FIVO-951007 format. One record per residue (C-alpha): residue number from 1; residue in three letters; x, y, z. Coordinates in steps of 0.2 Angstrom, whole numbers, plus 5000, padded with zeros to 4 digits. Example, Ala and Ser with C-alpha at 12.3 -4.5 7.8 and 13.67 -1.06 7.14 Angstrom:
<rs>
R, 1, ALA, 5062, 4978, 5039 .
R, 2, SER, 5068, 4995, 5036 .
</rs>
This chain:
<rs>
R, 1, MET, 5000, 5000, 5000 .
R, 2, LEU, 5014, 5012, 5004 .
R, 3, ALA, 5022, 5008, 4987 .
R, 4, ALA, 5006, 5012, 4979 .
R, 5, SER, 5003, 5028, 4988 .
R, 6, PRO, 5020, 5034, 4992 .
R, 7, ALA, 5015, 5051, 4998 .
R, 8, ASP, 4999, 5047, 5008 .
R, 9, PRO, 5002, 5050, 5026 .
R, 10, ILE, 4987, 5040, 5031 .
R, 11, VAL, 4994, 5025, 5024 .
R, 12, ALA, 5011, 5029, 5030 .
R, 13, ILE, 5006, 5031, 5048 .
R, 14, ARG, 4998, 5014, 5048 .
R, 15, ALA, 5013, 5007, 5039 .
R, 16, TYR, 5025, 5015, 5052 .
R, 17, ARG, 5016, 5007, 5067 .
R, 18, GLU, 5014, 4990, 5059 .
R, 19, ALA, 5032, 4990, 5054 .
R, 20, LEU, 5038, 4994, 5072 .
R, 21, GLU, 5027, 4979, 5078 .
R, 22, ALA, 5034, 4967, 5065 .
R, 23, GLY, 5052, 4973, 5067 .
R, 24, ASP, 5053, 4979, 5049 .
R, 25, MET, 5064, 4993, 5051 .
R, 26, PRO, 5067, 4997, 5032 .
R, 27, LEU, 5048, 4999, 5031 .
R, 28, ALA, 5047, 5010, 5047 .
R, 29, THR, 5061, 5021, 5040 .
R, 30, ARG, 5052, 5023, 5023 .
R, 31, ALA, 5035, 5027, 5032 .
R, 32, ALA, 5043, 5039, 5044 .
R, 33, ALA, 5051, 5049, 5029 .
R, 34, VAL, 5034, 5051, 5021 .
R, 35, LEU, 5027, 5057, 5037 .
R, 36, GLY, 5041, 5069, 5040 .
R, 37, LYS, 5039, 5076, 5022 .
R, 38, ALA, 5021, 5079, 5026 .
R, 39, GLY, 5024, 5088, 5042 .
R, 40, VAL, 5014, 5075, 5052 .
R, 41, ALA, 5028, 5063, 5059 .
R, 42, PRO, 5024, 5057, 5077 .
R, 43, ALA, 5036, 5062, 5091 .
R, 44, ASP, 5044, 5045, 5091 .
R, 45, ALA, 5049, 5045, 5073 .
R, 46, ALA, 5065, 5053, 5077 .
R, 47, LEU, 5070, 5038, 5088 .
R, 48, LEU, 5075, 5028, 5073 .
R, 49, PRO, 5088, 5040, 5065 .
R, 50, LEU, 5094, 5043, 5083 .
R, 51, ALA, 5097, 5024, 5085 .
R, 52, ASP, 5105, 5023, 5069 .
R, 53, ALA, 5117, 5037, 5072 .
R, 54, ALA, 5121, 5030, 5090 .
R, 55, ARG, 5125, 5013, 5083 .
R, 56, GLN, 5137, 5021, 5070 .
R, 57, GLY, 5145, 5033, 5083 .
R, 58, ASP, 5139, 5048, 5072 .
R, 59, THR, 5138, 5061, 5085 .
R, 60, LYS, 5133, 5075, 5073 .
R, 61, ALA, 5118, 5065, 5066 .
R, 62, ALA, 5113, 5060, 5084 .
R, 63, SER, 5113, 5078, 5089 .
R, 64, ALA, 5101, 5082, 5075 .
R, 65, ALA, 5089, 5068, 5080 .
R, 66, ILE, 5090, 5074, 5098 .
R, 67, ALA, 5085, 5091, 5092 .
R, 68, THR, 5070, 5084, 5083 .
R, 69, LEU, 5065, 5074, 5099 .
R, 70, ALA, 5067, 5090, 5109 .
R, 71, THR, 5052, 5098, 5100 .
R, 72, GLY, 5040, 5086, 5107 .
R, 73, PRO, 5035, 5076, 5123 .
R, 74, LEU, 5051, 5066, 5123 .
R, 75, VAL, 5060, 5082, 5127 .
R, 76, VAL, 5063, 5075, 5144 .
R, 77, LEU, 5076, 5063, 5137 .
R, 78, ALA, 5086, 5077, 5128 .
R, 79, PRO, 5098, 5083, 5142 .
R, 80, SER, 5103, 5065, 5145 .
R, 81, LEU, 5105, 5061, 5127 .
R, 82, TYR, 5115, 5076, 5124 .
R, 83, ALA, 5126, 5071, 5139 .
R, 84, TRP, 5130, 5054, 5131 .
R, 85, VAL, 5134, 5063, 5115 .
R, 86, ALA, 5146, 5075, 5124 .
R, 87, ARG, 5154, 5061, 5132 .
R, 88, ALA, 5157, 5052, 5116 .
R, 89, GLU, 5165, 5068, 5109 .
R, 90, GLY, 5176, 5069, 5124 .
R, 91, ARG, 5167, 5084, 5131 .
R, 92, ASP, 5161, 5087, 5148 .
R, 93, PRO, 5143, 5080, 5149 .
R, 94, GLU, 5138, 5091, 5165 .
R, 95, PRO, 5132, 5107, 5155 .
R, 96, SER, 5120, 5096, 5146 .
R, 97, LEU, 5114, 5087, 5162 .
R, 98, ALA, 5112, 5104, 5171 .
R, 99, THR, 5098, 5109, 5158 .
R, 100, ALA, 5087, 5097, 5166 .
R, 101, ALA, 5086, 5105, 5183 .
R, 102, LYS, 5069, 5114, 5180 .
R, 103, ASP, 5059, 5098, 5174 .
R, 104, PRO, 5057, 5085, 5188 .
R, 105, VAL, 5056, 5070, 5175 .
R, 106, ALA, 5070, 5076, 5165 .
R, 107, ASN, 5080, 5079, 5181 .
R, 108, ARG, 5077, 5061, 5186 .
R, 109, PHE, 5084, 5054, 5170 .
R, 110, ALA, 5098, 5066, 5171 .
R, 111, THR, 5103, 5061, 5189 .
R, 112, GLU, 5103, 5043, 5184 .
R, 113, THR, 5113, 5047, 5168 .
R, 114, ARG, 5126, 5056, 5178 .
R, 115, ASP, 5129, 5041, 5189 .
R, 116, LEU, 5130, 5029, 5174 .
R, 117, ILE, 5142, 5040, 5165 .
R, 118, ALA, 5153, 5041, 5180 .
R, 119, LYS, 5154, 5022, 5181 .
R, 120, ALA, 5155, 5019, 5162 .
R, 121, PRO, 5171, 5012, 5154 .
R, 122, ALA, 5181, 5025, 5145 .
R, 123, LYS, 5178, 5018, 5128 .
R, 124, GLN, 5160, 5013, 5130 .
R, 125, PRO, 5151, 5016, 5113 .
R, 126, LEU, 5137, 5030, 5112 .
R, 127, ALA, 5125, 5016, 5107 .
R, 128, ILE, 5126, 5008, 5124 .
R, 129, GLY, 5121, 5024, 5133 .
R, 130, VAL, 5107, 5028, 5121 .
R, 131, SER, 5100, 5011, 5121 .
R, 132, ARG, 5099, 5010, 5140 .
R, 133, LEU, 5091, 5027, 5141 .
R, 134, LEU, 5078, 5023, 5129 .
R, 135, ALA, 5074, 5006, 5137 .
R, 136, ARG, 5074, 5015, 5154 .
R, 137, LEU, 5059, 5026, 5149 .
R, 138, ALA, 5051, 5011, 5141 .
R, 139, SER, 5052, 5002, 5158 .
R, 140, ASP, 5043, 5016, 5166 .
R, 141, LEU, 5029, 5015, 5153 .
R, 142, ALA, 5027, 4997, 5156 .
R, 143, ALA, 5019, 5001, 5173 .
R, 144, GLY, 5005, 5011, 5163 .
R, 145, GLU, 4993, 5009, 5149 .
R, 146, PRO, 4998, 5000, 5133 .
R, 147, SER, 5006, 5013, 5121 .
R, 148, PRO, 5014, 5012, 5104 .
R, 149, LEU, 5027, 5023, 5111 .
R, 150, SER, 5034, 5008, 5121 .
R, 151, ILE, 5036, 4998, 5106 .
R, 152, ALA, 5045, 5013, 5097 .
R, 153, LEU, 5057, 5015, 5112 .
R, 154, THR, 5061, 4997, 5113 .
R, 155, GLN, 5064, 4995, 5094 .
R, 156, ALA, 5075, 5010, 5094 .
R, 157, ALA, 5085, 5003, 5109 .
R, 158, LEU, 5087, 4987, 5100 .
R, 159, ARG, 5092, 4996, 5084 .
R, 160, ALA, 5105, 5005, 5093 .
R, 161, ASP, 5112, 4989, 5102 .
R, 162, PRO, 5105, 4973, 5094 .
R, 163, ARG, 5113, 4963, 5108 .
R, 164, TYR, 5103, 4971, 5122 .
R, 165, ASP, 5091, 4957, 5127 .
R, 166, GLY, 5084, 4968, 5141 .
R, 167, ALA, 5076, 4979, 5128 .
R, 168, ARG, 5070, 4963, 5119 .
R, 169, ILE, 5061, 4958, 5134 .
R, 170, LEU, 5053, 4975, 5136 .
R, 171, LEU, 5048, 4974, 5118 .
R, 172, ALA, 5039, 4958, 5120 .
R, 173, ASP, 5030, 4965, 5135 .
R, 174, ALA, 5025, 4980, 5125 .
R, 175, LEU, 5019, 4970, 5111 .
R, 176, ALA, 5009, 4958, 5122 .
R, 177, ARG, 5001, 4973, 5131 .
R, 178, ASN, 4996, 4980, 5113 .
R, 179, LYS, 4988, 4963, 5109 .
R, 180, VAL, 5002, 4957, 5097 .
R, 181, VAL, 5005, 4941, 5107 .
R, 182, ASP, 5012, 4929, 5094 .
R, 183, ARG, 5025, 4942, 5089 .
R, 184, ALA, 5029, 4945, 5107 .
R, 185, LEU, 5033, 4927, 5109 .
R, 186, ALA, 5043, 4927, 5093 .
R, 187, VAL, 5054, 4941, 5100 .
R, 188, LEU, 5057, 4931, 5116 .
R, 189, ASP, 5062, 4916, 5105 .
R, 190, GLU, 5077, 4927, 5100 .
R, 191, ILE, 5084, 4926, 5117 .
R, 192, ASP, 5097, 4912, 5121 .
R, 193, PRO, 5088, 4900, 5133 .
R, 194, LYS, 5105, 4897, 5141 .
R, 195, GLY, 5111, 4915, 5142 .
R, 196, PRO, 5110, 4927, 5156 .
R, 197, SER, 5093, 4933, 5151 .
R, 198, ALA, 5085, 4916, 5150 .
R, 199, GLY, 5076, 4918, 5167 .
R, 200, ALA, 5069, 4935, 5164 .
R, 201, ALA, 5063, 4929, 5146 .
R, 202, ALA, 5055, 4914, 5154 .
R, 203, ALA, 5046, 4924, 5167 .
R, 204, GLU, 5040, 4936, 5153 .
R, 205, ARG, 5034, 4922, 5142 .
R, 206, ILE, 5024, 4914, 5157 .
R, 207, ASP, 5016, 4931, 5161 .
R, 208, ILE, 5011, 4934, 5143 .
R, 209, LEU, 5003, 4917, 5141 .
R, 210, SER, 4994, 4918, 5157 .
R, 211, ASN, 4988, 4935, 5154 .
R, 212, THR, 4981, 4930, 5137 .
R, 213, ASP, 4971, 4915, 5144 .
R, 214, ARG, 4983, 4902, 5137 .
R, 215, ASP, 4985, 4894, 5154 .
R, 216, GLY, 4990, 4877, 5148 .
R, 217, GLU, 5005, 4884, 5138 .
R, 218, ALA, 5009, 4895, 5153 .
R, 219, LEU, 5009, 4880, 5165 .
R, 220, ALA, 5020, 4870, 5153 .
R, 221, ALA, 5032, 4884, 5152 .
R, 222, ALA, 5033, 4887, 5171 .
R, 223, LYS, 5035, 4868, 5173 .
R, 224, ASN, 5049, 4868, 5161 .
R, 225, ARG, 5058, 4882, 5170 .
R, 226, VAL, 5057, 4874, 5187 .
R, 227, ASP, 5064, 4858, 5180 .
R, 228, GLN, 5080, 4868, 5174 .
R, 229, LYS, 5096, 4866, 5184 .
R, 230, GLY, 5097, 4884, 5188 .
R, 231, ALA, 5079, 4886, 5194 .
R, 232, GLU, 5077, 4898, 5208 .
R, 233, PRO, 5063, 4902, 5221 .
R, 234, ALA, 5056, 4915, 5210 .
R, 235, ASP, 5053, 4902, 5197 .
R, 236, TRP, 5045, 4891, 5210 .
R, 237, GLN, 5034, 4905, 5215 .
R, 238, ARG, 5028, 4908, 5198 .
R, 239, TYR, 5024, 4890, 5195 .
R, 240, ALA, 5015, 4889, 5212 .
R, 241, ASP, 5005, 4904, 5208 .
R, 242, LEU, 5000, 4897, 5191 .
R, 243, LEU, 4996, 4880, 5199 .
R, 244, LEU, 4984, 4889, 5211 .
R, 245, THR, 4975, 4899, 5198 .
R, 246, THR, 4973, 4884, 5187 .
R, 247, GLY, 4965, 4874, 5201 .
R, 248, ASN, 4978, 4863, 5208 .
R, 249, PRO, 4981, 4870, 5226 .
R, 250, ALA, 4988, 4854, 5233 .
R, 251, GLU, 5003, 4854, 5221 .
R, 252, ALA, 5004, 4873, 5223 .
R, 253, ALA, 5006, 4870, 5242 .
R, 254, THR, 5021, 4859, 5239 .
R, 255, TRP, 5030, 4872, 5230 .
R, 256, TYR, 5026, 4886, 5242 .
R, 257, GLN, 5032, 4875, 5256 .
R, 258, ARG, 5048, 4873, 5246 .
R, 259, ILE, 5050, 4892, 5245 .
R, 260, ILE, 5049, 4893, 5264 .
R, 261, ALA, 5062, 4879, 5266 .
R, 262, ALA, 5074, 4888, 5255 .
R, 263, ASP, 5073, 4903, 5266 .
R, 264, GLY, 5085, 4894, 5278 .
R, 265, ASP, 5087, 4901, 5296 .
R, 266, LYS, 5074, 4915, 5293 .
R, 267, GLY, 5060, 4902, 5291 .
R, 268, GLY, 5050, 4910, 5278 .
R, 269, THR, 5042, 4928, 5277 .
R, 270, TRP, 5024, 4931, 5282 .
R, 271, GLY, 5019, 4932, 5264 .
R, 272, ALA, 5026, 4915, 5260 .
R, 273, TRP, 5017, 4907, 5275 .
R, 274, LEU, 5001, 4916, 5270 .
R, 275, GLN, 5002, 4908, 5252 .
R, 276, TYR, 5006, 4891, 5259 .
R, 277, GLY, 4992, 4892, 5271 .
R, 278, GLY, 4980, 4898, 5258 .
R, 279, ALA, 4985, 4884, 5246 .
R, 280, LEU, 4982, 4871, 5260 .
R, 281, ASP, 4965, 4879, 5264 .
R, 282, GLN, 4960, 4878, 5246 .
R, 283, ALA, 4966, 4860, 5245 .
R, 284, GLY, 4955, 4855, 5260 .
R, 285, ARG, 4968, 4853, 5272 .
R, 286, TRP, 4962, 4865, 5285 .
R, 287, PRO, 4971, 4860, 5301 .
R, 288, GLU, 4988, 4862, 5292 .
R, 289, ALA, 4982, 4878, 5284 .
R, 290, ARG, 4977, 4885, 5301 .
R, 291, ASP, 4994, 4882, 5307 .
R, 292, ALA, 5003, 4890, 5292 .
R, 293, LEU, 4991, 4905, 5293 .
R, 294, GLU, 4995, 4907, 5311 .
R, 295, LYS, 5013, 4908, 5307 .
R, 296, ALA, 5009, 4921, 5294 .
R, 297, VAL, 5001, 4932, 5307 .
R, 298, ALA, 5015, 4929, 5319 .
R, 299, ARG, 5027, 4935, 5307 .
R, 300, GLY, 5016, 4949, 5300 .
R, 301, PRO, 5006, 4955, 5315 .
R, 302, ALA, 5002, 4972, 5307 .
R, 303, GLN, 4998, 4964, 5290 .
R, 304, PRO, 4979, 4966, 5287 .
R, 305, LEU, 4979, 4953, 5273 .
R, 306, ALA, 4986, 4940, 5284 .
R, 307, LEU, 4974, 4945, 5299 .
R, 308, ASN, 4959, 4945, 5287 .
R, 309, TYR, 4963, 4928, 5279 .
R, 310, LEU, 4966, 4919, 5295 .
R, 311, GLY, 4951, 4928, 5304 .
R, 312, PHE, 4939, 4924, 5290 .
R, 313, ALA, 4945, 4906, 5287 .
R, 314, GLN, 4942, 4902, 5305 .
R, 315, VAL, 4925, 4909, 5304 .
R, 316, GLU, 4921, 4899, 5288 .
R, 317, HIS, 4927, 4883, 5297 .
R, 318, GLY, 4918, 4887, 5313 .
R, 319, ASP, 4934, 4889, 5323 .
R, 320, ASP, 4934, 4901, 5338 .
R, 321, ILE, 4924, 4915, 5332 .
R, 322, PRO, 4927, 4927, 5346 .
R, 323, ALA, 4946, 4925, 5342 .
R, 324, SER, 4942, 4928, 5324 .
R, 325, ILE, 4933, 4944, 5328 .
R, 326, ARG, 4948, 4950, 5337 .
R, 327, LEU, 4959, 4947, 5322 .
R, 328, LEU, 4947, 4955, 5310 .
R, 329, GLU, 4945, 4970, 5322 .
R, 330, ARG, 4963, 4972, 5322 .
R, 331, ALA, 4964, 4971, 5303 .
R, 332, THR, 4951, 4985, 5302 .
R, 333, ARG, 4960, 4996, 5313 .
R, 334, LEU, 4976, 4994, 5302 .
R, 335, ASP, 4966, 4996, 5286 .
R, 336, PRO, 4949, 5005, 5290 .
R, 337, THR, 4944, 5007, 5272 .
R, 338, ASN, 4947, 4989, 5266 .
R, 339, ALA, 4930, 4983, 5260 .
R, 340, SER, 4936, 4965, 5261 .
R, 341, VAL, 4940, 4966, 5279 .
R, 342, THR, 4924, 4975, 5284 .
R, 343, ASP, 4914, 4962, 5275 .
R, 344, SER, 4923, 4949, 5284 .
R, 345, LEU, 4921, 4957, 5301 .
R, 346, GLY, 4902, 4960, 5297 .
R, 347, TRP, 4899, 4942, 5294 .
R, 348, ALA, 4909, 4937, 5309 .
R, 349, TYR, 4898, 4948, 5320 .
R, 350, HIS, 4883, 4940, 5312 .
R, 351, LEU, 4888, 4922, 5316 .
R, 352, SER, 4893, 4927, 5333 .
R, 353, GLY, 4875, 4932, 5336 .
R, 354, ASN, 4879, 4951, 5337 .
R, 355, THR, 4869, 4955, 5321 .
R, 356, ALA, 4866, 4972, 5327 .
R, 357, ARG, 4885, 4977, 5325 .
R, 358, ALA, 4886, 4970, 5308 .
R, 359, PRO, 4879, 4985, 5299 .
R, 360, ALA, 4893, 4995, 5307 .
R, 361, ALA, 4905, 4985, 5297 .
R, 362, ARG, 4897, 4989, 5280 .
R, 363, ASN, 4907, 4989, 5264 .
R, 364, ARG, 4913, 5007, 5263 .
R, 365, ARG, 4916, 5007, 5245 .
R, 366, ALA, 4899, 5001, 5240 .
R, 367, GLY, 4890, 5010, 5254 .
R, 368, ARG, 4879, 4995, 5258 .
R, 369, THR, 4877, 4984, 5273 .
R, 370, HIS, 4886, 4967, 5272 .
R, 371, GLN, 4875, 4954, 5266 .
R, 372, ARG, 4881, 4936, 5265 .
R, 373, ARG, 4872, 4932, 5249 .
R, 374, ASN, 4880, 4946, 5240 .
R, 375, ILE, 4898, 4943, 5245 .
R, 376, ARG, 4911, 4929, 5243 .
R, 377, SER, 4924, 4924, 5255 .
R, 378, PRO, 4941, 4933, 5254 .
R, 379, ARG, 4948, 4917, 5247 .
R, 380, ARG, 4936, 4917, 5233 .
R, 381, ARG, 4938, 4935, 5229 .
R, 382, ILE, 4957, 4933, 5229 .
R, 383, LEU, 4955, 4921, 5215 .
R, 384, GLU, 4942, 4930, 5205 .
R, 385, HIS, 4948, 4948, 5206 .
R, 386, ARG, 4967, 4946, 5205 .
R, 387, PRO, 4976, 4948, 5188 .
R, 388, LYS, 4984, 4932, 5182 .
R, 389, LEU, 5000, 4927, 5193 .
R, 390, ARG, 4997, 4943, 5203 .
R, 391, SER, 4987, 4936, 5219 .
R, 392, PRO, 4986, 4948, 5233 .
R, 393, LEU, 4996, 4935, 5243 .
R, 394, ARG, 5010, 4937, 5231 .
R, 395, LEU, 5009, 4956, 5230 .
R, 396, ALA, 5010, 4957, 5249 .
R, 397, ARG, 5028, 4952, 5248 .
R, 398, ARG, 5033, 4959, 5230 .
R, 399, ALA, 5036, 4976, 5223 .
R, 400, PRO, 5020, 4983, 5215 .
R, 401, HIS, 5028, 4986, 5198 .
R, 402, ARG, 5038, 4970, 5196 .
R, 403, ARG, 5043, 4974, 5178 .
R, 404, THR, 5048, 4991, 5181 .
R, 405, SER, 5059, 4987, 5196 .
R, 406, ARG, 5067, 4972, 5187 .
R, 407, TYR, 5072, 4982, 5172 .
R, 408, ARG, 5078, 4997, 5182 .
R, 409, THR, 5090, 4985, 5191 .
R, 410, HIS, 5095, 4977, 5174 .
R, 411, ASN, 5098, 4994, 5166 .
R, 412, ARG, 5109, 5000, 5180 .
R, 413, LYS, 5120, 4985, 5178 .
R, 414, ASP, 5120, 4984, 5159 .
R, 415, SER, 5123, 5002, 5155 .
R, 416, GLN, 5140, 5001, 5163 .
R, 417, ARG, 5149, 4991, 5150 .
R, 418, PRO, 5147, 4985, 5132 .
R, 419, PRO, 5137, 4969, 5133 .
R, 420, PRO, 5144, 4952, 5127 .
R, 421, LYS, 5133, 4941, 5115 .
R, 422, ASN, 5116, 4937, 5121 .
R, 423, ARG, 5117, 4950, 5135 .
R, 424, ARG, 5101, 4958, 5141 .
</rs>
């Protein structure tokens, strides 16, 4: 279509976006040129010439591309990009970084860039700094809504440094969140299964498959990972979570128990015991589950999630309702706006014969009195309302933005030196 309508910007913009998704850089470049000539190029169109210039070490062309970026929303990257160019030319990067002081976002990137430049090898290529900076912004965007910009940034990062598997994993994530799932999986196939990025790639594959309701494939991928010689507790965690979401809590419990055992002298975190107890409970092994949940509360006495789970589970099983009420009241004091906790407390009051107090424990978000027929147990709500592989039990002990934190750490390490083959 672009060949048949070489000056049509409507065709060109579609070709540009599709080319970035497919990894067809020649088509993307042609389409971007049409858009530029028509004066309607998107802000990210300058990323490709920037990446090409950085890969070739052409600081003059890189500066021209940065000047174009600086006229749009990607201006926040300009001070840091100019700093990398200055360093590549043997100049002091500080004057460029200083221009970011008035913008908090640009200043944050500049602060990180200042640190990375200070630690970078003397002969580090311009391509390394540019690719890591573009991937850094893409990792921030991964915590938000799907966006074509994420794809453009990661493709440009790979264009600058084709060996950077960290950007490749971010690209797969961006493609999947933009519903280009098969292409995302194909991108992950390009990563060496025995290389240093294999674990992160496997985790991304499992997440993509699970989040697109391909649970059988996700489970097989997770099982394959835990069977590998280098499997770690994070791999066991992912497999156990998936077992739980696909209806095999008994098997999940064995893996949660393994995670606790691997914690050595520490004996497991409150979150690990909570997950283990929850899996045992769902497997119909209540006495063992209660013991595990009590350990979770002992290790996390100020954790509303642990208090709520144990309190409500005891109510469900008819165990010591007065003690359960005390647990739920404590959870309510710690988190007074948590609708799940107030629902649990209201039902516990009702079962204890103190129905008059139940309306006081109303669902604050819905603004209605707790009614048993309209609610499900916390365990049921955990399974129904969590995103795949993101149970509240798991989130209780993990950072809220796993991908963002993972790739930030990755970027900090990798930006300090040129990567070998198959490096992230």
